[in-house]
C-alpha positions in Angstrom: 138.1 56.8 49.1 134.5 57.6 49.8 134.7 57.0 53.7 137.8 59.5 53.6 135.8 62.1 51.7 132.9 61.9 54.2 135.4 62.1 57.2 136.7 65.3 55.6 133.2 66.6 55.0 132.0 65.8 58.6 135.3 67.7 59.9 134.8 70.9 57.7 131.2 70.8 58.8 131.9 70.5 62.4 134.4 73.4 61.9 132.0 75.3 60.0 129.1 74.9 62.8 131.2 75.6 66.0 133.9 78.2 64.7 133.3 81.0 66.8 134.4 83.5 63.9 137.0 86.2 63.8 135.9 88.6 61.1 137.2 92.1 61.4 133.7 93.7 60.4 131.0 94.0 62.8 126.9 94.6 62.8 124.9 95.6 65.7 121.5 93.8 66.6 119.0 94.7 69.2 117.0 92.0 71.0 113.9 93.6 72.3 110.9 92.5 74.4 108.6 90.5 73.1 110.8 89.3 70.1 110.7 85.7 69.2 113.7 83.6 68.0 112.7 84.2 64.5 112.3 87.9 65.0 116.0 87.7 66.0 116.9 85.5 62.9 115.2 88.1 60.8 117.3 91.0 62.4 120.4 88.8 62.1 119.6 88.3 58.1 118.9 92.1 58.0 122.6 92.8 59.2 123.8 90.3 56.8 125.0 88.2 59.8 123.6 85.1 58.6 122.9 84.1 55.1 120.7 80.7 55.4 118.4 80.5 58.6 118.4 76.8 58.9 121.6 76.6 61.2 120.1 79.1 63.5 116.7 77.5 63.9 118.3 73.9 64.4 120.7 74.9 67.3 117.7 77.3 68.7 115.7 74.0 68.9 118.4 71.7 69.8 119.5 74.1 72.8 116.1 75.2 73.9 117.4 78.6 73.3 114.0 80.5 72.3 112.8 81.6 75.7 116.5 82.0 77.2 117.6 84.8 74.7 118.5 87.7 76.6 117.2 91.2 75.8 120.0 93.9 74.9 122.2 95.2 72.0 124.8 93.0 70.5 127.8 93.6 68.9 128.5 90.4 66.5 131.3 89.5 63.9 130.0 89.3 60.4 132.0 85.7 60.5 130.5 84.3 63.6 128.6 81.1 63.2 125.0 80.3 64.4 125.8 78.2 67.1 128.2 81.1 68.8 125.8 83.8 67.9 122.7 81.6 69.9 125.8 81.1 72.7 126.1 85.2 72.8 122.3 85.6 73.1 121.9 83.0 75.9 124.7 84.4 78.0 123.7 87.9 77.3 126.9 89.3 76.1 125.5 92.5 75.3 127.0 95.9 74.7 126.3 98.0 77.6 125.9 101.8 78.1 127.5 103.4 81.0 125.8 106.3 82.7 127.1 108.2 85.4 124.8 109.4 88.2 126.3 112.2 90.2 125.8 112.9 94.0 122.9 115.3 94.5 120.9 114.5 91.5 117.2 114.2 91.8 115.1 111.4 90.0 114.1 113.9 87.2 117.7 114.5 86.4 118.6 110.8 86.3 115.7 110.2 84.1 116.8 112.9 81.7 120.6 111.1 81.8 118.8 107.6 81.0 117.0 109.0 78.3 119.9 110.8 76.7 121.8 107.5 76.8 118.7 105.8 75.1 118.6 103.3 78.2 115.2 103.2 78.8 111.9 105.7 79.1 112.4 108.5 81.3 108.8 109.1 82.1 108.1 105.6 83.0 111.4 105.6 85.5 110.0 108.6 87.2 106.9 107.0 87.6 108.3 103.9 89.0 110.3 106.2 91.5 107.5 108.2 92.7 105.0 104.9 93.1 108.0 103.2 95.1 109.1 106.0 97.0 112.7 105.6 95.8 113.9 109.2 95.8 116.9 109.3 97.8 117.7 105.8 97.4 119.1 105.9 94.0 122.8 105.4 95.0 124.9 107.9 92.8 127.7 105.7 91.1 128.5 104.9 87.6 126.3 102.1 85.9 126.5 99.6 83.0 123.1 99.3 81.7 121.9 97.1 78.7 120.2 98.6 76.1 116.1 98.7 76.4 116.1 97.7 79.9 113.0 98.0 81.5 112.7 101.5 83.6 111.8 99.6 86.9 114.9 97.1 86.6 116.8 100.5 86.0 115.6 102.1 89.5 116.0 98.9 91.2 119.4 98.3 89.9 120.3 102.0 91.6 118.0 101.1 94.7 120.0 97.6 95.1 123.5 99.5 95.2 122.1 101.7 97.9 121.0 98.8 100.0 124.5 97.4 99.8 126.0 100.4 101.0 123.5 100.8 103.8 125.2 98.9 106.9 124.0 97.5 110.2 126.3 100.2 111.8 124.5 103.0 110.0 121.2 101.4 111.1 122.2 101.7 114.6 123.4 105.1 114.8 120.3 106.3 113.0 118.1 104.2 115.6 120.2 106.2 118.5 119.0 109.3 117.1 115.5 108.2 116.8 115.6 107.9 113.2 115.0 105.5 110.4 116.7 104.9 107.1 114.3 107.4 105.3 115.0 110.5 107.8 118.8 109.7 107.6 118.6 109.9 103.7 116.2 112.9 103.7 118.9 115.1 105.9 121.8 113.4 104.0 119.9 114.8 100.4 119.8 118.3 101.7 123.3 118.3 102.8 124.2 116.9 99.4 122.7 119.9 97.8 124.2 122.5 100.1 127.9 121.5 100.0 130.2 122.5 97.3 133.2 121.7 99.4 132.7 118.1 100.6 135.1 118.7 103.8 132.2 120.8 105.1 129.4 118.1 105.0 129.7 117.3 108.6 129.7 120.9 109.9 126.7 121.8 107.9 125.1 118.5 109.1 126.0 119.8 112.4 123.9 123.3 112.0 120.8 121.2 110.8 121.1 118.8 113.7 121.4 122.1 116.1 118.3 123.5 114.6 116.1 120.4 115.0 117.3 120.1 118.6 116.2 123.5 119.1 113.1 123.2 117.2 114.4 126.1 114.6 113.2 126.2 111.2 115.8 124.5 108.9 115.3 127.0 106.2 117.2 124.9 103.6 117.0 126.4 100.1 117.5 123.3 98.4 114.0 122.3 100.0 112.4 125.0 98.4 114.2 124.4 94.9 112.7 121.0 95.3 109.0 121.8 96.0 109.5 124.2 93.0 110.4 121.3 90.7 113.9 122.4 89.5 116.9 123.3 90.9 116.7 127.1 90.8 119.9 129.0 90.9 118.7 132.0 93.0 115.6 132.0 95.1 113.5 135.1 95.8 111.7 136.4 98.8 108.3 135.2 97.3 109.9 131.6 96.7 110.6 131.2 100.5 107.2 132.5 101.4 104.7 131.5 98.7 106.0 128.0 97.6 103.5 126.1 99.5 104.6 122.7 100.1 105.7 120.3 102.9 109.1 120.4 101.4 109.3 124.2 102.1 111.4 124.2 105.4 111.1 127.8 105.4 107.3 127.4 106.4 107.3 123.7 107.9 109.2 122.6 111.1 111.6 119.5 111.2 112.6 117.8 108.4 110.7 117.5 104.8 108.4 114.4 103.9 111.3 112.7 102.3 114.6 112.9 100.4 115.1 115.7 97.9 118.0 114.4 96.1 120.1 111.0 95.9 123.1 111.5 98.2 126.2 109.7 98.2 128.0 107.9 100.8 129.9 111.1 102.3 126.5 112.9 102.8 124.9 109.8 104.5 127.9 109.3 106.8 127.7 113.3 107.9 124.0 113.1 108.4 124.6 110.2 111.0 127.8 111.5 112.5 127.9 115.2 112.3 130.6 117.4 113.5 130.2 118.6 117.1 129.6 122.4 116.9 127.5 125.1 118.5 126.8 126.5 114.7 123.1 127.4 113.8 123.8 129.9 110.6 126.0 129.4 107.3 126.3 131.8 104.5 127.9 130.8 101.2 130.9 132.7 99.6 131.4 133.4 95.6 132.9 129.7 95.5 130.3 128.2 97.5 132.3 127.6 100.6 130.6 128.6 103.8 131.3 130.7 107.0 129.4 129.3 109.9 128.2 131.3 113.2 126.5 130.6 116.3 124.2 133.6 116.5 121.8 135.7 114.1 123.6 138.9 114.6 127.2 137.5 113.4 125.3 135.8 110.7 123.5 138.9 109.5 127.0 140.7 109.6 128.3 138.0 107.2 125.7 138.1 105.0 125.8 142.2 104.7 129.5 141.7 104.2 129.0 139.4 101.3 126.1 141.3 99.6 128.3 144.5 99.7 131.0 142.9 98.2 128.5 141.4 95.4 126.1 144.0 94.9 122.9 143.0 93.3 122.8 139.3 95.0 119.6 138.7 96.7 118.7 140.1 100.2 117.8 137.5 102.8 114.5 137.6 104.4 113.9 139.1 107.9 113.4 135.7 109.4 116.4 133.7 110.9 117.8 131.6 107.8 119.9 128.3 108.3 121.9 129.8 105.2 121.6 132.2 102.3 
């Protein structure tokens, strides 16, 4: 009789220890950098996930789980046993925060999104990007981040995605033009900020390639906006002439020193494989689409027609512009 009772007790204890739990109520626990197993235990107890500490501490020791607990935010059933909670923490079954990084965002815009989603510190993210020169290489996509991820890890995750997209064919095409990865992405970043209709990307690219070949100033508005530090909706004559920066392509010939935004794959391909045209100018209409011309007289006529239709829009400078 006693033997049978012991067997039943052992079976019940085994089920109690290893039952994964199927409660309908949940609690959220954050495992942050620097937390020990006892700190995690305290958080679990505060959320009423565990009533007694001993099973958790026992399984932590037996499984050597202390240094293996993954950082992040966990959603755990109130009926979950210590064994399976530790299993969740070792495996890193965390809640993810989804963040969309659109094409053409600059690093400061990405930082703002990460802050809004409570992923990481935005200022630290921007410092990492600046120190490692990652502007332009933070690939636009939808990302699932762990809560409290290190800002450097977040930046490197985006950069790793770019590295996967950059192909040997792209490398070869860039080299055939006398460019490297950075020059390619720099032009792509300008295209990404210029194009509203993505079908125009190769044609806009052809304008800038043609101007580079002829040693004509690029005069790309987004480069001035980048130099100002924000995407200004309408630039003034003073912006063009008084924004002293190597990124101002109204004052400095050739490509700017580096990317001004983070381009997507279409823009990168357009930078490498532009349309074959003779265009040197383009002007935007009310919807952001462009009219392309091969000479300054036609370009000026198109600009004047646009401005006459929309009284009060800015007048282009007297210099020959790539766009207005």
